[in-house]
VONU-128926 format. One record per residue: chain; x, y, z of N, C-alpha, C in turn; residue number from 0. Coordinates in steps of 0.02 Angstrom, whole numbers, plus 50000, padded with zeros to 5 digits. Each point is the difference from the previous one (the first is absolute). Layout:
<nodes>
<node A,<X,Y,Z>,<X,Y,Z>,<X,Y,Z>,NUM>,
...
</nodes>
This chain:
<nodes>
<node A,<48026,52259,51020>,<50057,50034,49978>,<50041,50028,50054>,0>,
<node A,<50063,49996,49994>,<50047,50025,50052>,<50033,50060,49972>,1>,
<node A,<50003,50055,50030>,<50036,50061,49978>,<50056,50019,50047>,2>,
<node A,<50064,49997,49973>,<50056,50002,50056>,<50033,50076,49997>,3>,
<node A,<49994,50034,50053>,<50028,50060,49999>,<50079,50009,50020>,4>,
<node A,<50033,49947,49990>,<50068,49999,50005>,<50032,49981,49929>,5>,
<node A,<50042,50052,49976>,<50034,49976,49935>,<50041,49937,50003>,6>,
<node A,<50025,49983,50059>,<50039,49948,50000>,<49961,49932,49987>,7>,
<node A,<49934,50003,50013>,<49955,49941,49987>,<49966,50004,49937>,8>,
<node A,<49985,50065,49976>,<49960,50009,49938>,<49941,50055,50012>,9>,
<node A,<49947,49986,49963>,<49952,50051,50000>,<49931,49963,50017>,10>,
<node A,<49955,49977,49959>,<49937,49976,50015>,<49976,49926,49987>,11>,
<node A,<49926,49974,50019>,<49989,49926,49999>,<49933,49974,49987>,12>,
<node A,<49980,49939,49970>,<49933,49973,49994>,<49994,49931,50034>,13>,
<node A,<49941,50003,50046>,<49991,49940,50042>,<49968,49944,49961>,14>,
<node A,<50037,49940,50009>,<49977,49940,49967>,<49966,49951,50047>,15>,
<node A,<49998,50022,50063>,<49974,49952,50050>,<49927,50003,50002>,16>,
<node A,<49971,49952,50050>,<49926,49995,50004>,<49992,50004,50079>,17>,
<node A,<49970,50046,50027>,<49967,50066,49961>,<50054,50044,49970>,18>,
<node A,<49981,50032,49952>,<50046,50053,49967>,<50011,50064,50045>,19>,
<node A,<50058,50013,50003>,<50021,50058,50038>,<50052,50045,49963>,20>,
<node A,<49997,50061,50007>,<50051,50047,49974>,<50044,50015,50062>,21>,
<node A,<50069,50023,49989>,<50042,50018,50051>,<50039,50056,49982>,22>,
<node A,<50008,50051,50049>,<50051,50049,49995>,<50050,49996,50053>,23>,
<node A,<50062,50005,49983>,<50057,49990,50047>,<50035,50071,50007>,24>,
<node A,<49997,50031,50057>,<50024,50066,50014>,<50065,49998,50032>,25>,
<node A,<50053,50029,49974>,<50067,50001,50029>,<50004,50052,50057>,26>,
<node A,<50014,49985,50057>,<50011,50039,50059>,<50064,50018,50022>,27>,
<node A,<50052,49979,49964>,<50066,50012,50016>,<50035,49958,50051>,28>,
<node A,<50066,49989,49994>,<50040,49957,50050>,<49970,49924,49990>,29>,
<node A,<49979,49983,49945>,<49986,49927,49992>,<49933,49989,50022>,30>,
<node A,<49955,50042,50020>,<49932,49989,50024>,<49945,50015,49943>,31>,
<node A,<49954,49956,50003>,<49943,50017,49951>,<49932,49989,50031>,32>,
<node A,<49944,50024,49958>,<49936,49975,50022>,<49965,49987,49938>,33>,
<node A,<49962,49945,50003>,<49957,49977,49948>,<49930,50012,50005>,34>,
<node A,<49964,50026,49956>,<49930,50010,49997>,<49970,49954,49958>,35>,
<node A,<49956,49956,50023>,<49960,49944,49958>,<49935,50029,49989>,36>,
<node A,<49983,50002,49936>,<49929,50022,49975>,<49959,49944,49968>,37>,
<node A,<49946,49981,50032>,<49962,49946,49971>,<49972,50019,49933>,38>,
<node A,<50014,49956,49951>,<49974,50011,49933>,<50048,50026,49949>,39>,
<node A,<50053,50039,50023>,<50049,50028,49960>,<50020,50071,50026>,40>,
<node A,<50041,50031,49962>,<50025,50065,50018>,<49942,50061,49999>,41>,
<node A,<50014,50048,50035>,<49949,50055,49999>,<49994,50028,49922>,42>,
<node A,<49936,50009,49979>,<49982,50020,49939>,<50009,49937,49948>,43>,
<node A,<50013,49940,50019>,<50010,49947,49960>,<49979,49937,50035>,44>,
<node A,<49938,49995,50025>,<49972,49941,50030>,<49987,50001,50074>,45>,
<node A,<50030,50049,50041>,<49993,50001,50071>,<49920,50003,50009>,46>,
<node A,<49979,49961,50046>,<49932,50008,50018>,<49978,50044,50058>,47>,
<node A,<50056,50039,50022>,<49992,50057,50050>,<49995,49974,50069>,48>,
<node A,<50000,49931,50009>,<49992,49974,50074>,<50073,50024,50035>,49>,
<node A,<49995,49991,50066>,<50059,50026,50040>,<50068,49968,49977>,50>,
<node A,<50053,50044,49997>,<50062,49983,49976>,<50037,49959,50057>,51>,
<node A,<50032,49941,49984>,<50034,49966,50045>,<50078,50020,49991>,52>,
<node A,<50028,50022,50063>,<50070,50026,49997>,<50046,49951,50039>,53>,
<node A,<50065,49992,49971>,<50037,49946,50027>,<50071,50031,50003>,54>,
<node A,<50030,49995,50055>,<50069,50031,50002>,<50051,49951,49976>,55>,
<node A,<50052,50022,49972>,<50051,49958,49971>,<50074,50026,50013>,56>,
<node A,<50052,49965,49982>,<50064,50020,50004>,<50042,49964,49950>,57>,
<node A,<50059,50035,49974>,<50043,49968,49957>,<50043,49947,50037>,58>,
<node A,<50007,49938,49962>,<50053,49958,50021>,<50036,49974,49941>,59>,
<node A,<50055,50035,49990>,<50048,49994,49946>,<49959,50024,49930>,60>,
<node A,<49987,49952,49957>,<49966,50015,49940>,<49925,49987,50000>,61>,
<node A,<49978,49986,50061>,<49933,49983,50011>,<49967,50051,50044>,62>,
<node A,<49931,50018,50000>,<49964,50035,50048>,<49951,49953,50028>,63>,
<node A,<49996,49992,50064>,<49956,49952,50028>,<49950,50043,50044>,64>,
<node A,<49940,49974,49993>,<49938,50031,50034>,<49962,49952,50039>,65>,
<node A,<49982,50018,50066>,<49964,49958,50041>,<49947,50041,50040>,66>,
<node A,<49943,49970,50008>,<49953,50025,50053>,<49949,49943,50010>,67>,
<node A,<49951,50019,50039>,<49946,49954,50014>,<49959,49985,49939>,68>,
<node A,<49997,50048,49950>,<49952,49993,49942>,<50037,49965,49941>,69>,
<node A,<50068,50009,49995>,<50030,49974,49943>,<50077,49990,50006>,70>,
<node A,<50033,49959,49961>,<50067,49988,50006>,<50030,49985,49930>,71>,
<node A,<50046,50043,49977>,<50024,49987,49933>,<50072,50033,49993>,72>,
<node A,<50028,49983,49945>,<50066,50032,49985>,<50004,50028,49929>,73>,
<node A,<50042,50052,49987>,<50006,50032,49936>,<50073,49993,49978>,74>,
<node A,<50010,49964,49946>,<50066,49986,49965>,<50002,50025,49926>,75>,
<node A,<50033,50048,49992>,<50007,50014,49933>,<49938,50035,49974>,76>,
<node A,<49968,49967,49952>,<49937,50021,49967>,<49936,49956,50023>,77>,
<node A,<50007,49962,50055>,<49949,49960,50024>,<49986,50007,50073>,78>,
<node A,<49935,49993,50016>,<49976,49993,50072>,<49967,49936,50000>,79>,
<node A,<50020,49959,50061>,<49966,49936,50014>,<49991,49991,50072>,80>,
<node A,<49945,49973,50018>,<49981,49986,50070>,<49927,49980,50008>,81>,
<node A,<49974,50015,50053>,<49929,49976,50015>,<49971,50045,50047>,82>,
<node A,<49929,49995,50000>,<49952,50036,50047>,<49997,49956,50060>,83>,
<node A,<49985,50025,50064>,<50003,49967,50059>,<49935,49949,50000>,84>,
<node A,<49946,50028,49965>,<49938,49959,49998>,<49999,49953,49941>,85>,
<node A,<50057,49992,49963>,<50002,49951,49942>,<50001,50045,49937>,86>,
<node A,<50024,49972,49947>,<50008,50039,49933>,<50066,50023,49990>,87>,
<node A,<50029,49981,49942>,<50067,50010,49984>,<50003,50076,49970>,88>,
<node A,<50064,50023,50014>,<50010,50067,49967>,<50058,49993,49948>,89>,
<node A,<49990,50005,49941>,<50054,49994,49948>,<49986,50059,49955>,90>,
<node A,<50051,50042,49994>,<50001,50058,49965>,<50055,50017,49955>,91>,
<node A,<49990,50032,49947>,<50064,50020,49956>,<49998,50075,49994>,92>,
<node A,<50054,50026,49986>,<50013,50069,49993>,<49967,50027,49937>,93>,
<node A,<49958,50051,50008>,<49980,50045,49940>,<50018,50075,50018>,94>,
<node A,<50004,50040,49941>,<50009,50067,50011>,<49948,50038,49965>,95>,
<node A,<49958,50038,50043>,<49942,50031,49975>,<50021,50061,49965>,96>,
<node A,<49959,50017,49955>,<50011,50056,49954>,<49935,50046,49997>,97>,
<node A,<49994,50060,50010>,<49946,50041,49996>,<49975,50001,49925>,98>,
<node A,<49940,49987,49987>,<49971,50003,49937>,<50002,50067,49969>,99>,
<node A,<50010,50050,50039>,<50003,50073,49966>,<50069,50021,50004>,100>,
<node A,<50048,49957,50010>,<50080,50016,49995>,<50012,50025,49933>,101>,
<node A,<50023,50055,49990>,<50026,50024,49930>,<49935,50029,49960>,102>,
<node A,<49952,50008,50034>,<49939,50033,49966>,<50024,50066,49967>,103>,
<node A,<49985,50009,49929>,<50019,50052,49971>,<49954,50060,50013>,104>,
<node A,<50019,50059,49991>,<49957,50059,50015>,<49952,50009,49945>,105>,
<node A,<49937,50011,50013>,<49948,50008,49947>,<50006,50062,49968>,106>,
<node A,<49971,50007,49939>,<50006,50069,49965>,<49974,50054,50046>,107>,
<node A,<50037,50054,50000>,<49989,50066,50041>,<50025,49996,50069>,108>,
<node A,<50031,49945,50021>,<50032,49995,50066>,<50062,50042,50006>,109>,
<node A,<50020,50019,50053>,<50068,50029,50014>,<50045,49947,50030>,110>,
<node A,<50053,49989,49962>,<50048,49952,50022>,<50048,50039,50047>,111>,
<node A,<49990,49983,50067>,<50039,50033,50049>,<50070,49976,49992>,112>,
<node A,<50014,49928,50004>,<50062,49974,49992>,<49994,49934,49962>,113>,
<node A,<50047,49990,49952>,<49996,49937,49964>,<50067,49960,50007>,114>,
<node A,<50044,50029,50032>,<50071,49960,50007>,<50048,50024,49957>,115>,
<node A,<49984,50038,49949>,<50051,50028,49955>,<50021,50074,50009>,116>,
<node A,<49944,50037,50026>,<50022,50073,50008>,<49949,50025,50054>,117>,
<node A,<50013,50056,50030>,<49967,50021,50059>,<49978,50069,49991>,118>,
<node A,<49975,50024,49939>,<49992,50073,49982>,<49934,50019,50032>,119>,
<node A,<49958,49951,50025>,<49928,50021,50032>,<50007,49992,50074>,120>,
<node A,<50055,49996,50027>,<50005,49983,50075>,<50063,50035,50026>,121>,
<node A,<49990,50029,50067>,<50055,50025,50036>,<50023,49944,50047>,122>,
<node A,<50056,49971,49983>,<50027,49945,50040>,<50061,49974,49975>,123>,
<node A,<50023,49940,50030>,<50064,49973,49978>,<49988,49926,49972>,124>,
<node A,<50044,49981,49953>,<49993,49934,49965>,<50062,49964,50020>,125>,
<node A,<49993,49942,50023>,<50063,49957,50023>,<50034,49968,49940>,126>,
<node A,<50060,49965,50013>,<50040,49977,49944>,<49958,49942,49958>,127>,
<node A,<49947,49969,50028>,<49961,49958,49962>,<49941,50026,49957>,128>,
<node A,<49994,50067,50004>,<49950,50028,49967>,<49930,50009,50035>,129>,
<node A,<50001,49994,50070>,<49941,49993,50041>,<49990,50065,50036>,130>,
<node A,<49951,50031,50004>,<49985,50064,50035>,<50004,49986,50075>,131>,
<node A,<50041,50042,50033>,<50001,49996,50075>,<49943,50029,50038>,132>,
<node A,<49982,49971,50058>,<49950,50039,50043>,<50022,50064,50009>,133>,
<node A,<49945,50049,50009>,<50018,50076,50011>,<49989,50034,49936>,134>,
<node A,<49970,49970,49955>,<49986,50039,49932>,<49934,50026,49998>,135>,
<node A,<49986,50062,49970>,<49943,50034,49994>,<49987,50010,49917>,136>,
<node A,<49938,49992,49980>,<49982,50016,49934>,<50000,50069,49987>,137>,
<node A,<50020,50022,49941>,<49996,50072,49984>,<49929,50021,49981>,138>,
<node A,<49955,49953,49982>,<49934,50016,49982>,<49953,49988,50058>,139>,
<node A,<49953,50044,50009>,<49953,49991,50050>,<49936,49964,49966>,140>,
<node A,<49952,49971,50047>,<49941,49968,49965>,<49945,50005,50050>,141>,
<node A,<49941,49986,49972>,<49937,49998,50046>,<49977,49923,49996>,142>,
<node A,<49937,49994,49974>,<49977,49929,49989>,<50052,49964,49953>,143>,
<node A,<50010,49939,50017>,<50054,49968,49959>,<50003,49918,50005>,144>,
<node A,<50018,49967,49953>,<50025,49933,50006>,<50073,49993,49999>,145>,
<node A,<50028,49964,50048>,<50070,49999,50005>,<50027,49925,50000>,146>,
<node A,<50062,49994,49975>,<50038,49933,49999>,<50059,50013,50032>,147>,
<node A,<50022,49968,50047>,<50068,50005,50035>,<50022,49927,50011>,148>,
<node A,<50065,49987,49981>,<50038,49942,50022>,<50055,50012,50047>,149>,
<node A,<50005,49960,50050>,<50052,50016,50054>,<50035,49937,50021>,150>,
<node A,<50056,50004,50031>,<50041,49945,50029>,<50023,50018,50071>,151>,
<node A,<49986,49958,50052>,<50028,50013,50057>,<50065,49957,50016>,152>,
<node A,<50038,50027,50043>,<50069,49968,50009>,<49988,49942,50050>,153>,
<node A,<50053,49955,50007>,<50001,49945,50041>,<50033,50021,50067>,154>,
<node A,<49961,50007,50051>,<50026,50033,50060>,<49967,49949,50056>,155>,
<node A,<50031,49938,50000>,<49960,49950,50053>,<50010,50021,50071>,156>,
<node A,<50048,50044,50020>,<50005,50021,50074>,<49952,50060,50018>,157>,
<node A,<49966,50031,49945>,<49960,50049,50015>,<49929,49974,50023>,158>,
<node A,<49965,50043,50033>,<49935,49991,50029>,<49956,50054,49985>,159>,
<node A,<49937,49994,49991>,<49947,50046,49996>,<50018,50051,49943>,160>,
<node A,<50003,50070,50020>,<50011,50046,49947>,<50073,50014,49982>,161>,
<node A,<50043,49959,50026>,<50067,49996,49981>,<50018,49940,49954>,162>,
<node A,<49958,49981,49962>,<50011,49944,49953>,<49979,50018,49928>,163>,
<node A,<50034,50038,49961>,<49990,50021,49940>,<49943,50050,49989>,164>,
<node A,<50001,50058,50039>,<49949,50043,50005>,<50004,50052,49945>,165>,
<node A,<49936,50023,49974>,<49996,50050,49951>,<49925,50010,49991>,166>,
<node A,<49980,50039,49951>,<49929,50015,49994>,<49985,50035,49939>,167>,
<node A,<49944,49979,49965>,<49974,50041,49943>,<49949,50045,50022>,168>,
<node A,<50020,50070,49995>,<49961,50058,50022>,<49961,50024,49937>,169>,
<node A,<49935,49991,50001>,<49959,50033,49947>,<49990,50075,50015>,170>,
<node A,<50013,50039,49949>,<50001,50078,50014>,<50041,50023,50057>,171>,
<node A,<50047,49956,50015>,<50042,50013,50060>,<49959,50012,50068>,172>,
<node A,<49941,49966,49998>,<49950,50010,50055>,<49989,49931,50033>,173>,
<node A,<49987,49945,49957>,<49966,49943,50031>,<50051,49943,49984>,174>,
<node A,<50019,49961,50048>,<50056,49947,49988>,<49970,49932,50003>,175>,
<node A,<50017,49962,49941>,<49991,49930,49999>,<50071,49970,50022>,176>,
<node A,<50005,49969,50061>,<50055,49979,50026>,<50043,49946,49964>,177>,
<node A,<50065,50006,49990>,<50042,49951,49970>,<50044,49974,50060>,178>,
<node A,<50010,49935,50010>,<50029,49972,50049>,<50017,49926,49988>,179>,
<node A,<50048,49977,50025>,<50011,49927,49998>,<49956,49966,50050>,180>,
<node A,<49937,49984,49982>,<49949,49964,50043>,<49986,49933,49987>,181>,
<node A,<50039,49971,49958>,<49998,49928,49979>,<49980,49952,50058>,182>,
<node A,<49951,49963,49990>,<49979,49956,50053>,<49969,50025,50057>,183>,
<node A,<49992,50064,50007>,<49965,50033,50064>,<49923,49999,49992>,184>,
<node A,<49968,50005,50061>,<49927,50000,49996>,<49970,50064,49955>,185>,
<node A,<50036,50051,49996>,<49972,50066,49966>,<49972,50040,50049>,186>,
<node A,<50019,50066,49993>,<49973,50055,50041>,<50002,50065,49960>,187>,
<node A,<49966,50051,50029>,<50001,50059,49961>,<50063,50037,49995>,188>,
<node A,<50053,49975,50032>,<50064,50027,49989>,<50050,49949,49971>,189>,
<node A,<49970,49943,49974>,<50040,49949,49963>,<49987,50016,49923>,190>,
<node A,<50042,49965,49964>,<49995,50010,49921>,<49930,49998,49975>,191>,
<node A,<49983,50042,49964>,<49927,50007,49978>,<49954,50035,50038>,192>,
<node A,<50021,50015,50060>,<49954,50041,50045>,<49989,50070,49979>,193>,
<node A,<49946,50029,50005>,<49990,50077,49999>,<50026,50020,50065>,194>,
<node A,<50053,50028,50010>,<50035,50013,50059>,<49963,50026,50057>,195>,
<node A,<49986,49955,50047>,<49954,50018,50066>,<49934,50015,49983>,196>,
<node A,<49973,49981,49941>,<49933,50007,49980>,<49964,49942,49984>,197>,
<node A,<50030,49951,49957>,<49965,49937,49984>,<50050,49946,49986>,198>,
<node A,<49979,49942,50033>,<50042,49938,49989>,<49982,49963,49932>,199>,
<node A,<50050,49981,49967>,<49984,49963,49935>,<49954,49933,50011>,200>,
<node A,<49958,49992,49957>,<49951,49942,50003>,<50043,49937,50007>,201>,
<node A,<50066,49995,49963>,<50034,49937,50006>,<50067,50028,49994>,202>,
<node A,<50051,49970,50037>,<50070,50019,49994>,<50027,49967,49939>,203>,
<node A,<50012,50035,49941>,<50023,49968,49942>,<50075,50009,49990>,204>,
<node A,<50032,50014,50054>,<50078,50013,49990>,<50039,49945,49976>,205>,
<node A,<50044,50011,49954>,<50049,49946,49979>,<50059,50004,50044>,206>,
<node A,<50046,49952,49993>,<50061,50005,50037>,<50043,50066,49986>,207>,
<node A,<50041,50020,50040>,<50049,50051,49984>,<50036,49979,49940>,208>,
<node A,<50026,50055,49963>,<50043,49997,49945>,<49959,49977,49940>,209>,
<node A,<49935,49987,50002>,<49955,49983,49947>,<49965,50065,49976>,210>,
<node A,<49991,50005,49933>,<49962,50068,49982>,<49930,49988,50008>,211>,
<node A,<49972,50053,50023>,<49922,50001,50020>,<49964,50051,49962>,212>,
<node A,<49932,50002,50001>,<49967,50055,49961>,<49942,50031,50046>,213>,
<node A,<49987,50058,49993>,<49935,50033,50024>,<49971,50026,49938>,214>,
<node A,<49933,49986,49986>,<49963,50029,49956>,<49940,50039,50037>,215>,
<node A,<49996,50063,49994>,<49967,50043,50042>,<49946,50040,49960>,216>,
<node A,<49938,50008,50023>,<49950,50042,49974>,<49990,50056,50058>,217>,
<node A,<50010,50060,49985>,<50000,50052,50046>,<49945,50052,49983>,218>,
<node A,<49964,50024,50042>,<49951,50057,50000>,<50020,50044,50044>,219>,
<node A,<50017,50065,49982>,<50024,50056,50038>,<49939,50021,50048>,220>,
<node A,<50021,50034,50056>,<49946,50028,50039>,<49967,50062,49963>,221>,
<node A,<49939,50014,50016>,<49964,50051,49969>,<49995,50066,50045>,222>,
<node A,<49999,50053,49963>,<49996,50064,50040>,<49952,50042,49965>,223>,
<node A,<49966,50051,50039>,<49953,50047,49976>,<50035,50059,49970>,224>,
<node A,<49967,50051,49968>,<50033,50060,49985>,<50032,50039,50062>,225>,
<node A,<49973,49988,50060>,<50033,50029,50051>,<50056,49972,50037>,226>,
<node A,<50026,49941,49968>,<50051,49963,50031>,<49984,49948,50051>,227>,
<node A,<49933,49989,50015>,<49977,49954,50048>,<49998,49933,49970>,228>,
<node A,<50028,49945,50033>,<49991,49934,49977>,<49935,49973,49995>,229>,
<node A,<49974,49976,49944>,<49936,49972,49995>,<49996,49923,50001>,230>,
<node A,<50053,49968,49984>,<50005,49926,49993>,<50072,49980,50008>,231>,
<node A,<50016,49946,50039>,<50075,49977,50009>,<50020,49967,49942>,232>,
<node A,<50065,49993,49996>,<50031,49955,49947>,<49985,49928,50012>,233>,
<node A,<50000,49962,49940>,<49986,49930,50006>,<50043,49964,49952>,234>,
<node A,<50008,49932,50023>,<50059,49958,49965>,<49978,49931,49992>,235>,
<node A,<50020,49971,49943>,<49993,49926,49990>,<50074,49979,49981>,236>,
<node A,<50024,49948,50031>,<50062,49972,49991>,<50008,49926,49984>,237>,
<node A,<50035,49985,49947>,<50017,49929,49990>,<50078,49992,50018>,238>,
<node A,<50013,49949,50036>,<50069,49988,50020>,<50022,49932,49963>,239>,
<node A,<50051,49998,49958>,<50014,49944,49965>,<49941,49973,49963>,240>,
<node A,<49960,50044,49976>,<49939,49978,49958>,<49935,49980,50037>,241>,
<node A,<50004,50001,50070>,<49941,49977,50040>,<49971,50065,50036>,242>,
<node A,<49931,50007,49994>,<49975,50051,50038>,<50015,50000,50078>,243>,
<node A,<50016,50051,50031>,<50012,50004,50066>,<49963,50060,50036>,244>,
<node A,<49976,50049,49962>,<49960,50058,50023>,<49947,50018,49941>,245>,
<node A,<49943,50005,50020>,<49942,50015,49952>,<49970,50063,50016>,246>,
<node A,<50015,50054,49967>,<49968,50062,50008>,<49996,50026,50074>,247>,
<node A,<50061,49992,50029>,<50003,50021,50068>,<50008,50075,50007>,248>,
<node A,<49964,50028,50057>,<50007,50071,50008>,<50063,50014,50045>,249>,
<node A,<50028,50056,49982>,<50057,50018,50039>,<49981,50076,50025>,250>,
<node A,<49995,50001,50070>,<49971,50060,50026>,<50041,50060,49997>,251>,
<node A,<50066,49991,49995>,<50044,50057,49996>,<50068,49980,49989>,252>,
<node A,<50048,50040,49997>,<50072,49982,49987>,<50025,49946,50047>,253>,
<node A,<50034,49950,49976>,<50031,49949,50044>,<50070,50026,50028>,254>,
<node A,<50025,49964,50048>,<50060,50024,50033>,<50052,50030,49953>,255>,
<node A,<50021,50060,50012>,<50053,50019,49960>,<49978,50034,49933>,256>,
<node A,<49935,49999,49986>,<49975,50022,49936>,<49979,50079,50006>,257>,
<node A,<50010,50033,49939>,<49983,50067,49994>,<49929,50022,50012>,258>,
<node A,<49988,50059,50017>,<49931,50019,50018>,<49958,49994,49943>,259>,
<node A,<49936,49983,50002>,<49954,49993,49949>,<49981,50067,49968>,260>,
<node A,<49985,50002,49936>,<49982,50061,49966>,<49963,49981,49937>,261>,
<node A,<49966,50048,49967>,<49969,49984,49937>,<50043,49988,49946>,262>,
<node A,<50060,50022,50007>,<50059,49996,49941>,<50017,49927,49994>,263>,
<node A,<50032,49986,49941>,<50027,49930,49993>,<50068,50002,50045>,264>,
<node A,<50027,49939,49991>,<50064,49986,50037>,<50035,49949,49973>,265>,
<node A,<50070,49999,50015>,<50046,49951,49967>,<49996,49929,50033>,266>,
<node A,<50031,49956,49962>,<50007,49928,50027>,<50066,50002,50037>,267>,
<node A,<50004,49980,50058>,<50056,50003,50041>,<50018,49930,50025>,268>,
<node A,<50060,49979,49985>,<50024,49923,50021>,<50045,50015,50063>,269>,
<node A,<49972,49986,50058>,<50033,50012,50063>,<50067,49975,50013>,270>,
<node A,<50052,50039,50019>,<50052,49977,50030>,<50004,49991,50078>,271>,
<node A,<50001,49944,50023>,<49997,49982,50071>,<50066,49966,50014>,272>,
<node A,<50058,50021,49965>,<50069,49977,50019>,<50009,49921,49985>,273>,
<node A,<49964,49974,49963>,<50007,49929,49976>,<50008,49999,49923>,274>,
<node A,<50044,49953,49976>,<50008,49993,49931>,<49944,49974,49957>,275>,
<node A,<49948,50028,50004>,<49938,49982,49953>,<50010,50033,49937>,276>,
<node A,<49983,49961,49949>,<50006,50033,49924>,<49943,49989,49967>,277>,
<node A,<49989,50039,49945>,<49941,50005,49958>,<50015,49995,49927>,278>,
<node A,<49953,49977,49964>,<50005,50002,49925>,<49931,49999,49966>,279>,
<node A,<50000,50013,49936>,<49940,50003,49967>,<49936,50029,50039>,280>,
<node A,<50009,50069,50005>,<49952,50042,50035>,<49966,50038,49955>,281>,
<node A,<49932,50006,49992>,<49960,50033,49959>,<49936,50025,50029>,282>,
<node A,<49972,50056,49977>,<49941,50025,50023>,<49959,50022,49944>,283>,
<node A,<49938,49978,50000>,<49951,50016,49948>,<49940,50045,50038>,284>,
<node A,<49998,50062,49982>,<49948,50046,50032>,<49930,49978,49971>,285>,
<node A,<49952,50009,50039>,<49929,49974,49985>,<49960,50062,49983>,286>,
</nodes>
């Protein structure tokens, strides 16, 4: 599969060659690209977790050409064609991945923080398309909970690192699950899906920018005794676009920018980091 991070070329892809590979093509601005080749298929869909082959590329008119000692290929429209240096054809067609939990309805008893039609349960701003802008805070506070969040990062090919579609889902306004355009990157604790500076996702499941993505989160709040002393840290399980990326991870304390820990519940905060990240279909089910 090839996933293209440049809207001029399209979105995503499935490898037809032998051996089978998946590919993600990351737009870097000014006509520059990097392709990541995954043996077996895309992350979460066939990749065998062997080292990723990275190939630099550049736009040449309506074609993007990629060359390295490992592979040589071209991307035109919805197709990628070329070969591996050691033999084996690369022939791929565009696909557009969709999270299996996209549009998940709130279960009975859940608090619908934002559904795209009205924002009575959140303090924030809605754009002209009916999407909730980053910087919103839920009016309800919660403790242990199941959460569903849908988000979309902007297309900013000239950005790097934390300046590429940055936001974050803050549980209880204390613990951040990072939101970022980390499409095609190796993945780190400050990339998309990371528990900010605490835990790296087991797999980088980022889709290209401008594609809707999902977080499905199981959260257990920190425990405190009657004297206010913490007796157990917060814990979190996260699925990114339907794939598990954190399994009951311990969060030792507030992540960067988070509020102080306490025995009291806290709100859901969708961080404003000065990038046009938007949200929709956000709900919380207290456990």
